[in-house]
C-alpha positions in Angstrom: 0.0 0.0 0.0 1.3 3.5 -0.9 1.8 5.8 2.0 1.7 9.2 0.5 2.1 12.4 2.6 -1.0 14.2 3.6 0.0 17.2 1.4 1.0 17.4 -2.2 4.7 16.9 -2.6 6.7 18.5 -5.4 9.8 16.6 -6.3 12.3 18.8 -8.1 16.0 18.7 -9.5 17.8 20.0 -6.5 20.7 21.1 -8.4 18.9 23.0 -11.2 18.8 26.8 -10.8 15.5 27.0 -12.7 13.9 24.3 -10.5 15.0 26.1 -7.4 13.6 29.3 -8.7 10.3 27.4 -9.3 10.3 26.2 -5.7 10.8 29.7 -4.4 7.9 30.9 -6.7 5.6 28.2 -5.2 6.6 29.0 -1.7 5.8 32.7 -2.2 2.3 31.8 -3.6 1.5 29.1 -1.0 1.1 31.1 2.2 -1.0 28.2 3.8 2.1 25.8 3.3 0.0 23.3 1.5 2.8 22.1 -0.7 5.8 20.1 0.5 9.1 19.7 -1.4 11.8 17.2 -1.9 14.9 17.3 -4.2 14.8 14.2 -6.7 18.3 13.5 -5.4 17.0 12.9 -1.9 16.4 9.8 0.0 12.7 11.0 0.7 12.1 11.4 -3.1 13.6 7.9 -3.7 11.4 6.3 -1.1 8.3 8.1 -2.6 9.1 7.1 -6.1 9.8 3.6 -5.3 6.3 3.3 -3.9 4.9 4.3 -7.3 7.4 2.0 -9.2 9.1 4.9 -10.8 12.7 4.5 -11.7 14.3 7.2 -9.7 17.6 7.2 -11.7 15.7 8.0 -15.0 13.9 10.9 -13.5 14.9 14.3 -14.6 11.6 16.1 -14.5 9.3 17.8 -12.0 7.0 15.4 -10.3 3.9 16.3 -8.1 2.6 13.6 -5.9 -1.0 14.5 -4.8 -3.6 12.1 -3.3 -1.8 9.1 -4.4 -1.5 10.2 -8.1 1.7 11.1 -9.9 1.8 14.1 -12.2 4.9 14.7 -14.3 6.2 17.4 -16.6 3.7 19.8 -17.7 0.8 18.0 -15.9 2.7 18.6 -12.7 3.1 22.3 -13.3 -0.5 22.8 -14.2 -1.9 20.7 -11.4 0.2 22.6 -8.9 -0.9 25.9 -10.2 -4.4 25.2 -8.8 -2.9 25.3 -5.3 -1.2 28.7 -5.6 -2.6 32.2 -4.9 -2.8 35.0 -7.4 -2.9 35.1 -11.2 -0.6 32.1 -11.5 -3.6 30.0 -10.9 -4.8 30.8 -14.4 -2.0 28.5 -15.7 -4.4 25.8 -14.7 -6.4 26.7 -17.9 -3.4 25.4 -19.9 -4.7 21.8 -19.3 -6.8 22.4 -22.4 -3.7 22.4 -24.6 -3.0 18.8 -25.7 -0.5 17.1 -23.5 1.9 16.2 -26.5 2.3 20.0 -27.2 2.6 21.0 -23.6 5.3 18.4 -23.0 7.2 19.2 -26.0 7.6 22.8 -24.7 8.4 21.5 -21.4 11.0 19.0 -22.8 12.5 21.8 -24.9 13.1 23.9 -21.7 14.2 21.1 -19.5 16.9 20.0 -21.9 18.4 23.6 -22.0 17.7 24.4 -18.3 21.3 23.9 -17.1 22.8 25.9 -20.1 20.3 28.7 -19.6 19.9 29.0 -15.9 23.0 27.0 -14.6 23.2 24.4 -11.9 24.4 24.1 -8.3 27.1 21.8 -7.0 24.7 20.5 -4.4 21.0 20.3 -3.5 19.3 23.4 -2.0 19.3 23.7 1.7 16.2 25.5 2.9 16.2 28.5 5.2 15.4 27.5 8.9 11.9 28.9 8.7 11.2 26.7 5.6 12.7 23.3 6.9 9.3 21.9 7.7 8.3 22.3 4.1 11.0 20.0 2.9 10.7 16.2 3.5 14.4 15.6 4.2 14.1 18.2 7.1 11.0 16.7 8.8 
């Protein structure tokens, strides 16, 4: 039986600067702290993905785990937008765009993310006031 956290969990590439900016963006628009986070490189992400029979080593995309469902790539971004405050919620309407088109754009950006935005040598360490939002810190 899968034991998902009670809150949605965003799994992200912890060494990707774009992904870390996305996490900051989400945190700023989630004042009720409904979303939890874990870098894909973490033990917490590995444990969660194993429950869903997902090959952790093959993952290089954002993943949202919500109510025992797995959302990847553009689906993850659009589903997550529904939890956020402000105009970013309108991104949710992008679900009407066919998945193959959304994911083609997602994949194009994902392939160039390190070149365009750079990467870190190690995963992000959250500020002390945000540690409870990151699974590795709980």
